[in-house]
Every structure is written in structure tokens, then in C-alpha cells.
ROLO-496418 format. One record per residue: y, z, x of N, C-alpha, C in turn; residue number from 1. Coordinates in steps of 0.001 Angstrom, whole numbers. Atoms other than C-alpha are relative to their C-alpha. Example, Ala and Ser with C-alpha at 12.3 -4.5 7.8 and 13.67 -1.06 7.14 Angstrom:
{{-1190 0 890} {-4500 7800 12300} {1200 0 900} 1} {{-1190 -60 -820} {-1060 7140 13670} {1090 730 -770} 2} 
This chain:
{{-941 1035 -221} {-141015 -125416 -75416} {1362 438 -436} 1} {{-1297 -504 335} {-137558 -123879 -75379} {951 -1076 -634} 2} {{-848 1073 534} {-136004 -127308 -76114} {-230 -167 -1514} 3} {{279 110 1412} {-137711 -127314 -79440} {666 1087 -790} 4} {{-737 -1038 656} {-136267 -123980 -80304} {1490 -285 -122} 5} {{-1400 402 121} {-132782 -125292 -79491} {178 -1026 -1089} 6} {{-131 1001 1056} {-133411 -128255 -81793} {-39 685 -1402} 7} {{186 -676 1256} {-134640 -126038 -84611} {1186 770 -420} 8} {{-1204 -801 309} {-131669 -123659 -84443} {1192 -975 -182} 9} {{-1212 877 43} {-129174 -126462 -83741} {114 -802 -1335} 10} {{-21 775 1229} {-130158 -128396 -86872} {537 762 -1197} 11} {{-641 -797 1014} {-128819 -125525 -88923} {1530 -43 1} 12} {{-1473 146 -191} {-125308 -126362 -87646} {473 -1412 19} 13} {{-413 1337 -178} {-125263 -130075 -87060} {-950 -910 -753} 14} {{828 972 741} {-126725 -133246 -88547} {-1149 -518 916} 15} {{1129 543 -720} {-130007 -134855 -87565} {384 -1191 868} 16} {{-418 1121 -771} {-128265 -138008 -86391} {686 422 1327} 17} {{-659 -541 -1199} {-126026 -136099 -83982} {-937 632 1011} 18} {{972 -696 -860} {-128941 -134043 -82739} {-802 -1033 801} 19} {{750 1025 -631} {-130985 -137205 -81932} {769 -551 1217} 20} {{-721 585 -1103} {-128240 -138596 -79849} {187 913 1155} 21} {{-201 -996 -1068} {-127624 -135425 -77893} {-1311 232 731} 22} {{1208 -392 -763} {-131268 -134676 -77053} {-451 -1158 811} 23} {{478 1068 -832} {-131738 -138182 -75696} {933 -255 1204} 24} {{-617 -92 -1325} {-129411 -137313 -72824} {-958 434 1027} 25} {{998 -478 -993} {-132597 -136047 -71235} {-270 -971 1147} 26} {{285 872 -1132} {-133343 -139184 -69237} {1101 11 1073} 27} {{-1040 -137 -1017} {-129974 -138812 -67522} {-251 1219 862} 28} {{258 -1230 -763} {-130930 -135257 -66533} {-1138 -266 1047} 29} {{1127 381 -915} {-134173 -136640 -65004} {571 -881 1123} 30} {{-484 983 -943} {-132328 -139506 -63268} {875 701 1054} 31} {{-876 -643 -932} {-129693 -137282 -61756} {-660 1128 772} 32} {{706 -1128 -749} {-132130 -134514 -60751} {-1103 -446 920} 33} {{1125 404 -808} {-134920 -136559 -59261} {316 -128 1539} 34} {{-339 8 -1512} {-133091 -137173 -55855} {-128 1325 673} 35} {{208 -1322 -583} {-133251 -133422 -55319} {-1421 355 113} 36} {{1431 -264 54} {-136936 -133461 -56045} {-784 -885 942} 37} {{728 1034 -815} {-138199 -136668 -54416} {986 -1099 416} 38} {{-943 1025 -528} {-136012 -138863 -52148} {-397 -1384 -289} 39} {{547 1406 259} {-138274 -141789 -52836} {418 -510 -1399} 40} {{-373 360 1323} {-137147 -141747 -56484} {1520 88 -209} 41} {{-1473 -12 122} {-133429 -141905 -55760} {401 -1197 -922} 42} {{-369 960 1003} {-131757 -143787 -58606} {1252 -791 492} 43} {{-1063 891 -405} {-129520 -146741 -57763} {872 -417 -1166} 44} {{-980 314 1039} {-126605 -148208 -59756} {-614 -747 -1180} 45} {{477 804 1035} {-128591 -150759 -61702} {-880 751 -1035} 46} {{776 -848 990} {-131133 -148288 -63263} {928 908 -837} 47} {{-917 -815 811} {-128239 -146021 -64237} {786 -779 -1044} 48} {{-621 920 1012} {-126536 -148974 -65944} {-1023 -267 -1171} 49} {{999 165 1053} {-129855 -149542 -67753} {-167 1188 -921} 50} {{84 -1213 801} {-130050 -145937 -68862} {1186 69 -938} 51} {{-1238 -58 774} {-126462 -146093 -70078} {-110 -1011 -1195} 52} {{115 1064 1014} {-127200 -149358 -71987} {-938 441 -1079} 53} {{1025 -400 902} {-130327 -147918 -73608} {528 1201 -853} 54} {{-558 -1106 690} {-128529 -144663 -74530} {1143 -454 -997} 55} {{-1013 570 840} {-125670 -146684 -76012} {-641 -604 -1233} 56} {{774 567 1105} {-128180 -148492 -78165} {-407 1127 -1066} 57} {{369 -1173 811} {-129467 -145132 -79511} {1194 573 -739} 58} {{-1183 -521 656} {-125977 -143887 -80141} {535 -984 -1006} 59} {{-517 988 925} {-125027 -147158 -81865} {-899 34 -1303} 60} {{891 -72 1188} {-128138 -146834 -84190} {361 1164 -898} 61} {{-235 -1189 737} {-127088 -143388 -85287} {1527 226 -174} 62} {{-1426 -114 28} {-123322 -144027 -85224} {602 551 -1352} 63} {{-491 -382 1311} {-122890 -143576 -88960} {-43 1494 -214} 64} {{119 -1450 185} {-123985 -139920 -88723} {645 794 1063} 65} {{-695 -701 -1110} {-121892 -139063 -85644} {1297 616 -357} 66} {{-1299 -556 431} {-118674 -138373 -87468} {-100 1402 -381} 67} {{-2 -1422 237} {-117840 -134722 -87556} {312 286 -1536} 68} {{-207 -299 1415} {-118069 -133231 -91102} {1128 984 -183} 69} {{-1147 -835 161} {-114909 -131668 -92317} {-381 1481 -468} 70} {{456 -1270 437} {-116875 -128750 -93871} {-956 630 893} 71} {{932 -504 -941} {-118823 -127965 -90762} {727 514 1278} 72} {{-816 -571 -1123} {-116548 -125830 -88475} {-837 379 1145} 73} {{892 -474 -1107} {-119538 -124554 -86451} {-973 -1196 465} 74} {{905 1170 -458} {-120979 -128058 -85853} {-152 -107 1477} 75} {{20 32 -1425} {-120156 -127722 -82220} {-1188 823 545} 76} {{1043 -827 -475} {-122794 -125012 -81929} {-1335 -820 -14} 77} {{1146 793 25} {-125534 -127387 -83058} {52 -1195 1043} 78} {{-129 999 -966} {-124142 -130127 -80772} {-344 550 1379} 79} {{272 -618 -1341} {-124210 -127751 -77825} {-1493 350 201} 80} {{1495 -290 -79} {-127794 -126733 -78607} {-791 -1279 211} 81} {{581 1221 -234} {-128603 -130387 -78739} {17 -468 1518} 82} {{-84 222 -1486} {-127344 -130876 -75147} {-815 984 746} 83} {{815 -983 -689} {-129105 -127724 -74089} {-1468 -435 -106} 84} {{1371 539 160} {-132376 -129197 -75506} {-315 -1101 893} 85} {{183 1107 -985} {-131836 -132332 -73482} {-175 436 1432} 86} {{35 -528 -1310} {-131170 -130335 -70320} {-1418 641 260} 87} {{1259 -643 -185} {-134317 -128307 -70872} {-1222 -1006 -9} 88} {{1037 958 84} {-136430 -131286 -71769} {-78 -816 1352} 89} {{11 668 -1305} {-135317 -133149 -68575} {-461 964 1059} 90} {{403 -992 -973} {-135695 -129952 -66554} {-1492 192 123} 91} {{1470 -172 105} {-139319 -129691 -67647} {-686 -1069 855} 92} {{555 1095 -789} {-140087 -133058 -66080} {305 274 1517} 93} {{-392 -281 -1297} {-138205 -132062 -62965} {-823 1122 646} 94} {{788 -1090 -491} {-140052 -128794 -62591} {-1462 -415 288} 95} {{1344 549 -212} {-143417 -130569 -62968} {-75 -747 1305} 96} {{135 892 -1170} {-142609 -133061 -60246} {331 835 1269} 97} {{-424 -774 -1174} {-141137 -130338 -57938} {-995 1073 359} 98} {{907 -1073 -159} {-144024 -127943 -58255} {-1492 -474 168} 99} {{1406 396 -191} {-147796 -127892 -57729} {-582 -670 -1246} 100} {{503 590 1206} {-148174 -129063 -61289} {-61 -1497 100} 101} {{-53 1446 -148} {-147408 -132574 -60144} {-1408 -554 504} 102} {{1307 370 -473} {-150977 -132683 -58561} {-1049 691 -874} 103} {{999 -657 892} {-152633 -130578 -61297} {-518 -978 -969} 104} {{550 857 1040} {-154867 -132090 -63916} {856 30 -1225} 105} {{-829 94 1089} {-152916 -133257 -66946} {-311 1051 -1146} 106} {{438 -989 1012} {-154960 -131016 -69291} {409 1391 400} 107} {{-417 -1320 -449} {-154122 -127961 -67142} {1482 228 -223} 108} {{-1422 -66 268} {-150402 -128691 -67301} {349 169 -1446} 109} {{-193 -133 1401} {-150600 -129169 -71061} {-425 1410 -482} 110} {{447 -1356 352} {-152488 -125847 -71386} {1069 971 314} 111} {{-1119 -913 -391} {-149784 -124007 -69447} {1170 -154 -914} 112} {{-1202 240 782} {-146942 -125533 -71464} {-258 477 -1458} 113} {{293 -444 1357} {-148574 -124953 -74853} {-222 1527 -159} 114} {{217 -1437 8} {-149619 -121417 -74046} {1334 786 65} 115} {{-1277 -721 -203} {-146205 -120319 -72825} {915 -267 -1176} 116} {{-920 308 1112} {-144245 -122139 -75493} {-480 609 -1330} 117} {{502 -649 1276} {-146542 -120913 -78308} {314 1431 -50} 118} {{-361 -1359 -32} {-146001 -117354 -77314} {1498 238 -244} 119} {{-1432 -123 178} {-142250 -117800 -77010} {488 -335 -1332} 120} {{-408 404 1317} {-141820 -119648 -80241} {-492 992 -1102} 121} {{475 -998 900} {-143978 -117077 -82058} {864 1251 24} 122} {{-873 -1184 -69} {-141872 -114244 -80719} {1350 -278 -568} 123} {{-1339 299 557} {-138668 -116048 -81731} {-128 -28 -1534} 124} {{136 40 1425} {-140063 -116553 -85240} {-5 1427 -528} 125} {{43 -1449 418} {-140834 -112825 -85562} {1394 575 63} 126} {{-1310 -568 -178} {-137394 -111970 -84222} {982 -532 -1101} 127} {{-863 605 1027} {-135776 -114329 -86765} {-394 428 -1374} 128} {{405 -446 1285} {-137655 -112657 -89589} {-674 -945 -822} 129} {{673 992 778} {-139579 -115740 -90629} {-1388 456 -438} 130} {{1235 -404 582} {-142670 -115182 -92784} {-914 -1195 -107} 131} {{1019 1044 128} {-145865 -117169 -92975} {-18 -501 -1513} 132} {{18 577 1328} {-145924 -119504 -96103} {-1151 529 -872} 133} {{1059 -515 934} {-147962 -118179 -99066} {-994 -1135 -240} 134} {{855 1107 343} {-149383 -121695 -99690} {456 -1213 835} 135} {{-257 1168 -772} {-149593 -124925 -97692} {-517 -1191 -766} 136} {{443 1154 746} {-149615 -128263 -99570} {-763 -922 978} 137} {{820 928 -751} {-151856 -131113 -98520} {874 -836 1015} 138} {{-872 837 -851} {-148899 -133184 -97219} {482 800 1218} 139} {{-438 -811 -1145} {-147687 -130278 -95083} {-1144 220 1002} 140} {{1208 -236 -835} {-151221 -129653 -93741} {-255 -1295 834} 141} {{133 1259 -781} {-151476 -133352 -92761} {1050 -186 1015} 142} {{-1088 118 -988} {-148069 -133275 -91107} {-293 950 1175} 143} {{336 -925 -1095} {-149094 -130184 -89143} {-1137 -478 876} 144} {{1163 592 -771} {-152377 -131789 -88178} {379 -1194 847} 145} {{-460 1080 -702} {-150579 -134903 -87059} {749 517 1227} 146} {{-741 -498 -1069} {-148140 -132924 -84959} {-837 709 1023} 147} {{902 -639 -938} {-150927 -130888 -83427} {-884 -919 824} 148} {{1018 864 -679} {-153438 -133641 -82602} {703 -1150 767} 149} {{-639 1202 -574} {-151240 -136652 -82001} {1167 260 953} 150} {{-1176 -255 -799} {-147971 -135213 -80752} {-279 1008 1110} 151} {{174 -1032 -979} {-148797 -131898 -79026} {-1075 -225 960} 152} {{1139 184 -813} {-152143 -132958 -77732} {-25 -1376 705} 153} {{197 1283 -587} {-152560 -136683 -77231} {1241 -491 735} 154} {{-1146 588 -637} {-149013 -137756 -76444} {454 795 1213} 155} {{-407 -740 -1197} {-148178 -134887 -74140} {-1006 -86 1120} 156} {{996 160 -999} {-151466 -135199 -72369} {188 -1410 746} 157} {{-288 1373 -597} {-150725 -138969 -71745} {1315 122 776} 158} {{-1298 -119 -705} {-147141 -138044 -70713} {-230 651 1370} 159} {{293 -729 -1312} {-148362 -135497 -68037} {-802 -848 958} 160} {{704 864 -826} {-150796 -138004 -66745} {895 -1076 651} 161} {{-870 991 -469} {-148111 -140664 -66466} {981 506 1048} 162} {{-933 -588 -979} {-145745 -138275 -64642} {-650 108 1380} 163} {{679 -133 -1307} {-148392 -137809 -61954} {-63 -1344 772} 164} {{341 1268 -594} {-148792 -141525 -61335} {1249 -1019 54} 165} {{-1093 1021 78} {-145402 -143237 -62076} {1364 770 226} 166} {{-1353 -593 -189} {-141642 -142643 -61180} {493 633 -1300} 167} {{-424 -764 1183} {-140194 -140023 -63594} {1187 -714 -701} 168} {{-1181 602 652} {-136888 -141830 -64149} {-344 -1241 -818} 169} {{446 1152 679} {-138595 -145056 -65164} {-773 380 -1242} 170} {{758 -439 1165} {-140866 -143160 -67556} {978 578 -1086} 171} {{-903 -569 901} {-137960 -141191 -69041} {752 -1005 -822} 172} {{-703 1066 735} {-136186 -144391 -69975} {-732 -428 -1218} 173} {{658 434 1162} {-138972 -145313 -72357} {52 966 -1158} 174} {{-113 -969 1120} {-138382 -142142 -74364} {1162 -413 -957} 175} {{-1097 490 859} {-135234 -143856 -75624} {-467 -934 -1137} 176} {{505 866 1071} {-137388 -146109 -77723} {-395 897 -1239} 177} {{518 -928 1018} {-138507 -143023 -79776} {874 -64 -1307} 178} {{-847 -24 1211} {-135492 -142688 -82156} {123 -1350 -697} 179} {{-108 1298 614} {-135198 -146415 -82682} {-1293 -343 -683} 180} {{1295 237 594} {-138910 -146645 -83367} {-125 788 -1379} 181} {{24 -692 1248} {-138448 -143973 -85979} {797 -664 -1098} 182} {{-848 745 1020} {-135702 -145984 -87741} {-830 -1239 -506} 183} {{803 1159 465} {-138036 -149026 -87750} {-1216 473 -846} 184} {{1108 -551 820} {-140806 -146861 -89167} {524 213 -1460} 185} {{-612 -143 1348} {-138452 -146029 -92010} {139 -1310 -710} 186} {{-5 1289 562} {-138019 -149730 -92544} {-1356 -490 -530} 187} {{1309 492 324} {-141695 -150443 -92642} {-689 798 -1097} 188} {{767 -869 912} {-142996 -147442 -94624} {802 579 -1121} 189} {{-800 -574 1060} {-140053 -146169 -96619} {969 -1007 -603} 190} {{-762 1069 549} {-138498 -149545 -97489} {1523 125 206} 191} {{-1390 -115 -338} {-135234 -148662 -95820} {501 -1336 476} 192} {{-492 1295 -357} {-132926 -151570 -95097} {-38 -238 1497} 193} {{-40 379 -1388} {-133197 -153460 -91834} {1348 -600 280} 194} {{-1421 387 -163} {-129574 -153725 -90641} {140 -707 1413} 195} {{-343 615 -1277} {-127961 -155725 -87831} {207 1067 1025} 196} {{-203 -1072 -861} {-126997 -152465 -86331} {-1306 514 719} 197} {{1317 -403 -507} {-130649 -151448 -85942} {-596 -969 970} 198} {{505 1057 -881} {-131650 -154807 -84371} {766 9 1315} 199} {{-741 -5 -1210} {-128792 -154685 -81889} {-311 1231 784} 200} {{318 -1196 -716} {-129689 -151079 -81012} {-1371 -230 726} 201} {{1265 329 -661} {-133313 -152214 -80249} {200 -909 1138} 202} {{-295 928 -1096} {-132011 -155065 -78114} {550 747 1202} 203} {{-638 -763 -1052} {-129824 -152680 -76118} {-933 947 716} 204} {{917 -917 -627} {-132581 -150126 -75643} {-1006 -758 850} 205} {{902 848 -701} {-134993 -152864 -74604} {577 -521 1388} 206} {{-620 460 -1201} {-132583 -154352 -72145} {239 1099 1007} 207} {{-255 -1114 -876} {-131731 -150946 -70742} {-1311 393 752} 208} {{1328 -415 -595} {-135438 -150088 -70130} {-395 -1036 1006} 209} {{341 1071 -1036} {-135897 -153518 -68410} {769 167 1245} 210} {{-806 -261 -1218} {-133016 -152742 -66062} {-498 1151 821} 211} {{524 -1197 -735} {-134435 -149342 -65211} {-1274 -344 710} 212} {{1403 271 -587} {-137949 -150760 -64504} {-52 -1348 732} 213} {{-11 1215 -631} {-136842 -153978 -63001} {-402 42 1437} 214} {{475 -46 -1436} {-138715 -154675 -59726} {1101 -251 994} 215} {{-1038 120 -1031} {-136489 -154247 -56750} {-676 -528 1275} 216} {{570 548 -1271} {-137114 -156397 -53652} {460 832 1110} 217} {{-274 -760 -1206} {-137245 -154572 -50410} {988 -802 906} 218} {{-946 750 -853} {-134334 -155436 -48060} {-645 -847 1039} 219} {{685 714 -1109} {-136807 -156459 -45314} {-612 -1267 -569} 220} {{537 1163 733} {-138421 -158820 -47831} {1042 -1086 -238} 221} {{-1056 891 181} {-135121 -160427 -48627} {432 -660 1251} 222} {{-418 589 -1239} {-134250 -160867 -44987} {-1069 -988 511} 223} {{1076 873 -420} {-137639 -162446 -44314} {107 -1319 -684} 224} {{-35 1237 845} {-137245 -164927 -47175} {1203 -776 419} 225} {{-1165 800 -453} {-133750 -165889 -45910} {-310 -744 1343} 226} {{353 629 -1268} {-135210 -166683 -42424} {-915 -1175 -262} 227} {{927 1078 326} {-137977 -168831 -43996} {765 -1132 -544} 228} {{-752 1043 543} {-135406 -170732 -45924} {809 -725 1027} 229} 
């Protein structure tokens, strides 16, 4: 997963808040790229407005960390890598929909992605001179286990299944709930304050997702209803 490599390197130059906002440009990559992959998934103005509203909610939630640090002259490198991660993340969805993988079994798609990304990330770790830790604490082992079983296996398997059966742009909009859900998790489990900013961000993201997934009536159906009236 090259996008994860961009995030890992980028966080050495920029803040987590800025990185979160930049990587969630990915739904726009999917929305703008899908017309070139499938004409049936051409995005109209209203879904784009919904994506913009949802993204604005995410940016608003992390606004306090978006200010550039005076002592971070190379912060632009991390920001650029965040954008690159978003493009690569969105491109992954587009490649799946444009290739034979769109009809492949979800577990096969997952196997291909994990195998290739595992080799690439391992090679990058060796090139960067990283060493295997001498000891792993229980908390770290549990975190790795969670990332392996829940994130890399269960969630990605479900994601690849959903991509096969539902419009990619509509699915991509739901990913904008992830950072806001993370903030709410901090409220529930870490006793962090529940602010008005966070609530408004959730409202904006929810409204945006609703606009993206709002059922659209076919023009012929509208014409028929007008005749009946």
C-alpha cells in the first residue's frame, strides 16, 4: 500500500491533523476519476456538493491543527505526501473498478494487495535502515493484532466486496466518517472533551454523505408523474 508509505514518511514532516485532512481528499479522486472508468457512475453536481460538505466537516474538526508551525520549514513535504497518499488511495479504487479485479473474489483482491504492499513496505523498511524491535510489549502486540485482523483483513475484505456491488463514489463518501469517528472514540474512551466543533463536523459529514447517496429520480419517472398529475 504505497499510500501508507506516504503517510508514514509524511508524518515526519507535518502534523497528524494536517495529514488527516489531506488524505481524505481521496473521495474526490474517486469521484473525478469514475467517469473515465464507468459512464454509469458519472457524478452530478449534487453529490459533489455533498462530498465538499463532508470534507469541510472533516477539515473543520481538525482546524486547530491546520495552522502551519513556525519551526517546521519542511512541513510542505509532509503535506505533499498527504496529498499523494490521497491520490494513491483513490487510484487504488479506480484501478480495481477498471480492471478484472472488479469481478474477482474479494479475498483474491485482498491477497494481491497485501502481498504486493507487504513486499514493497518491507523493502522500503530495509532501505531506510529500520531494525526489528528487540522486544514487543503487550499493548503493542494487541495493537498489531487489531491492525492485522480487523483493519487489514476484515475491513479491507468488506471494502473490496462493497466495491464490487455498489457505486464507488457513494462508498468513498462514507470514508469521511472515519476521522470524525476517531475523534468521538477519543471522547468515549479517553475522556476527551466533546466540543461544539466536533458535533458540527459530524452534522456536516452526515449531511454530505446523505447528499452523495440521495436517491435520484429518473427523468422519465418525473415526466410520467407530471402527466399523471
